[in-house]
C-alpha positions as CSV (number, residue, x, y, z in Angstrom):
1,M,-23.5,157.2,53.8
2,N,-20.3,158.4,52.2
3,V,-19.6,156.7,48.8
4,R,-16.0,156.0,49.8
5,L,-17.1,154.3,53.0
6,Q,-19.5,152.1,51.1
7,Q,-16.8,151.1,48.7
8,A,-14.4,150.4,51.5
9,G,-17.1,148.3,53.2
10,V,-17.6,146.2,50.1
11,G,-13.8,145.6,50.0
12,V,-13.7,144.5,53.6
13,L,-16.6,142.1,53.0
14,A,-14.7,140.6,50.1
15,L,-11.7,140.0,52.3
16,V,-13.9,138.5,55.0
17,F,-15.5,136.2,52.5
18,W,-12.0,135.2,51.2
19,T,-10.8,134.5,54.8
20,V,-13.9,132.4,55.7
21,G,-13.7,130.5,52.4
22,D,-10.1,129.5,53.3
23,I,-11.1,128.4,56.8
24,V,-14.0,126.2,55.6
25,G,-12.2,124.9,52.6
26,L,-14.5,126.6,50.0
27,F,-11.6,127.5,47.7
28,N,-9.0,125.3,46.0
29,P,-5.6,126.6,47.4
30,D,-4.0,125.8,44.0
31,V,-6.3,128.3,42.4
32,I,-7.1,130.8,45.2
33,P,-4.4,130.6,47.8
34,P,-5.0,131.5,51.5
35,I,-5.1,135.3,52.2
36,L,-2.1,135.0,54.6
37,E,0.1,133.4,51.9
38,V,-0.8,136.2,49.5
39,A,0.0,138.8,52.1
40,G,3.3,137.1,52.7
41,A,4.0,137.3,48.9
42,I,3.9,141.1,49.1
43,G,7.4,141.2,50.6
44,T,8.7,138.6,48.2
45,A,7.4,140.7,45.2
46,F,9.0,144.0,46.4
47,S,12.3,142.2,47.2
48,R,12.7,141.2,43.6
49,E,14.3,143.9,41.4
50,E,12.1,143.1,38.4
51,F,8.8,144.0,40.1
52,L,8.8,147.8,39.9
53,P,10.1,147.9,36.3
54,A,7.4,145.4,35.3
55,L,4.7,147.7,36.8
56,W,6.2,150.6,34.8
57,F,6.3,148.6,31.5
58,T,2.6,147.6,31.9
59,L,1.4,151.0,32.8
60,R,3.5,152.8,30.1
61,D,2.4,150.5,27.3
62,S,-1.3,150.6,28.4
63,L,-1.4,154.4,28.5
64,A,0.4,154.7,25.2
65,S,-2.1,152.3,23.6
66,V,-5.1,154.4,24.9
67,A,-3.5,157.6,23.6
68,L,-2.8,156.1,20.2
69,A,-6.3,154.6,20.0
70,A,-7.9,158.0,20.9
71,L,-5.8,159.8,18.3
72,I,-7.3,157.5,15.6
73,A,-10.8,156.8,17.0
74,V,-11.9,160.3,18.0
75,P,-11.6,162.0,14.6
76,L,-12.9,158.9,12.8
77,G,-15.8,158.6,15.2
78,L,-16.8,162.3,14.8
79,C,-16.7,161.8,11.0
80,I,-18.9,158.7,11.2
81,G,-21.3,160.3,13.6
82,V,-21.8,163.5,11.7
83,F,-22.3,162.0,8.3
84,R,-25.2,159.6,8.3
85,T,-24.1,158.0,5.0
86,V,-20.8,157.1,6.4
87,E,-22.4,155.6,9.6
88,I,-24.7,153.4,7.6
89,S,-21.9,152.2,5.3
90,T,-19.6,151.3,8.2
91,R,-22.2,149.7,10.5
92,I,-21.5,146.1,9.7
93,L,-17.7,146.6,9.9
94,L,-18.1,148.3,13.3
95,D,-20.3,145.5,14.6
96,F,-17.7,143.0,13.5
97,G,-14.8,145.0,15.0
98,R,-16.2,145.6,18.4
99,T,-17.0,141.9,19.0
100,F,-13.6,140.6,17.6
101,P,-11.3,139.5,20.5
102,A,-7.9,141.3,20.1
103,I,-6.2,138.5,22.0
104,A,-7.0,136.1,19.1
105,L,-4.5,138.1,17.0
106,I,-1.5,137.3,19.3
107,P,-0.2,134.4,17.2
108,I,-0.4,136.5,14.0
109,F,1.4,139.5,15.4
110,I,4.1,137.3,17.0
111,L,4.8,135.8,13.5
112,I,4.8,139.2,11.8
113,I,6.5,141.5,14.5
114,G,7.8,139.2,17.2
115,T,7.4,139.2,20.9
116,N,8.2,142.8,21.9
117,H,6.6,145.9,23.3
118,T,5.4,146.9,19.8
119,T,3.2,143.8,19.6
120,K,1.7,144.5,23.0
121,I,1.0,148.2,22.1
122,I,-0.6,147.3,18.8
123,L,-2.8,144.6,20.2
124,T,-3.9,146.8,23.2
125,T,-4.5,149.7,20.8
126,I,-6.9,147.6,18.8
127,A,-8.8,146.5,21.9
128,C,-9.1,150.2,23.1
129,F,-10.0,151.5,19.7
130,F,-13.6,150.4,19.4
131,P,-14.9,151.6,22.8
132,I,-13.6,155.1,22.1
133,L,-14.8,155.0,18.5
134,L,-18.4,153.9,19.4
135,Q,-18.7,156.4,22.2
136,T,-17.5,159.2,20.0
137,I,-20.1,158.2,17.3
138,Y,-22.9,158.2,19.9
139,G,-21.8,161.6,21.1
140,A,-21.6,163.1,17.6
141,R,-25.1,161.8,16.8
142,R,-26.9,162.7,20.1
143,L,-27.1,166.5,19.7
144,D,-29.9,168.3,21.4
145,P,-32.6,169.2,18.8
146,T,-32.7,172.8,20.1
147,I,-28.9,173.1,19.4
148,I,-29.4,171.7,15.9
149,D,-32.2,174.2,15.1
150,T,-30.1,177.0,16.5
151,V,-27.1,176.1,14.4
152,A,-29.3,175.8,11.3
153,G,-31.1,179.1,12.0
154,F,-27.9,181.1,12.4
155,R,-26.2,179.4,9.5
156,I,-23.0,178.7,11.4
157,P,-20.1,177.6,9.2
158,P,-19.2,173.9,9.2
159,L,-15.8,174.4,10.8
160,M,-17.1,176.6,13.6
161,R,-20.0,174.1,14.0
162,F,-17.5,171.3,14.6
163,R,-15.3,173.3,17.0
164,K,-18.1,175.0,19.0
165,V,-20.9,172.5,18.9
166,I,-20.2,169.0,17.8
167,F,-16.9,168.4,19.5
168,P,-17.8,169.9,22.9
169,S,-21.1,168.1,22.9
170,S,-19.3,164.8,22.2
171,M,-16.7,165.3,25.0
172,P,-18.7,163.5,27.8
173,F,-19.2,160.5,25.5
174,I,-15.5,160.5,24.5
175,A,-14.6,160.7,28.2
176,T,-16.7,157.6,28.8
177,G,-14.9,155.7,26.0
178,L,-11.5,156.7,27.4
179,R,-12.6,155.5,30.9
180,L,-13.6,152.1,29.5
181,S,-10.5,151.8,27.4
182,L,-8.2,152.5,30.4
183,S,-9.5,149.5,32.2
184,I,-9.4,147.4,29.0
185,S,-5.8,148.5,28.3
186,I,-4.5,147.1,31.6
187,L,-6.4,143.8,31.0
188,V,-5.2,143.3,27.5
189,A,-1.6,144.4,28.2
190,V,-1.3,141.9,31.0
191,A,-2.9,139.1,28.9
192,V,-0.5,139.8,26.1
193,E,2.4,139.7,28.6
194,V,1.3,136.4,29.9
195,F,1.2,134.8,26.4
196,T,4.3,136.5,25.0
197,Q,6.5,137.0,28.1
198,V,7.1,140.6,27.1
199,P,8.3,142.4,30.2
200,G,5.5,143.5,32.5
201,V,3.2,142.3,35.2
202,G,1.8,139.5,33.0
203,A,5.2,138.1,32.4
204,L,5.7,137.9,36.2
205,I,2.4,136.1,36.5
206,G,3.6,133.5,34.0
207,L,7.0,133.1,35.7
208,A,5.3,132.7,39.1
209,Q,3.0,130.0,37.7
210,T,6.0,128.2,36.1
211,Y,7.8,128.0,39.4
212,N,4.6,127.0,41.2
213,E,4.5,130.2,43.3
214,T,0.7,130.4,43.4
215,A,0.4,133.0,46.1
216,L,2.9,135.3,44.3
217,A,1.0,134.9,41.0
218,F,-2.3,135.7,42.7
219,F,-0.7,138.8,44.2
220,Y,0.4,140.0,40.7
221,V,-3.1,139.5,39.5
222,L,-4.4,141.6,42.4
223,V,-1.8,144.3,41.5
224,S,-3.1,144.4,38.0
225,G,-6.6,145.0,39.3
226,V,-5.4,147.7,41.6
227,M,-3.5,149.3,38.7
228,G,-6.7,149.4,36.7
229,V,-8.6,151.0,39.6
230,A,-5.9,153.6,40.1
231,V,-5.8,154.6,36.5
232,T,-9.6,154.9,36.1
233,G,-9.7,156.8,39.4
234,A,-7.1,159.3,38.2
235,W,-9.1,159.7,35.0
236,D,-12.3,160.3,36.9
237,V,-10.6,163.2,38.7
238,A,-9.2,164.6,35.4
239,E,-12.7,164.2,33.8
240,H,-14.4,166.2,36.6
241,R,-11.9,169.0,36.1
242,L,-12.1,169.0,32.3
243,L,-15.9,168.5,32.1
244,G,-17.0,170.3,35.2
245,W,-19.8,172.0,33.2
246,H,-21.2,168.7,32.2
247,H,-21.2,167.2,35.8
248,R,-22.7,170.3,37.3
249,G,-25.5,170.2,34.7
250,A,-26.1,166.5,35.4
251,E,-26.5,167.3,39.2
252,L,-29.2,170.0,38.6
């Protein structure tokens, strides 16, 4: 069966479960509103002039955060992965950083920077940094032994070794880190917007909750999820184009 049909089938089943749950009273309508009310909220959302700009603010800041995190994490991850001493020295710091919730830093950054897009981008960048960093480290360390022996046998210079061997071999792992970070960026950006009321989808969720518009708030949450799916889907297409050699090799 086609993968897309399977995914669509799961989505339909989820909608059926939601509908049946509403009919039998399985869900609390104050938490999960009826599906018809959420469908009706679609028109309400698009009729408000702040909706589309909010989508843009969330998407823009999320992508900017991923790009900024990648610019820092990829070179650092390659350095840590290549040099064993550096990896050992930073292991405890990395274990601490990847388990630390970026959301917990919101009060601190509000006091230092204020409630603005800069705060949102910095917090989202921190959340996206460690998935990219760790995947880059794994990629730099997991070189094929045959490649390592070949490089040593031909005495390839360090700079050429990095450009022609280490970085290309790490690209599939870096791509995985970017895919994870794209989903995380939407999640964290929306969460920061809810707490700080910085313009974006999260701010709309907070306003809808304030005015007791539960169905509208739930629709905004669904929009956030759809945005995450769309961004990761677009990255999957780009990854297949950029790393076609890797995907073809995996299929053999």
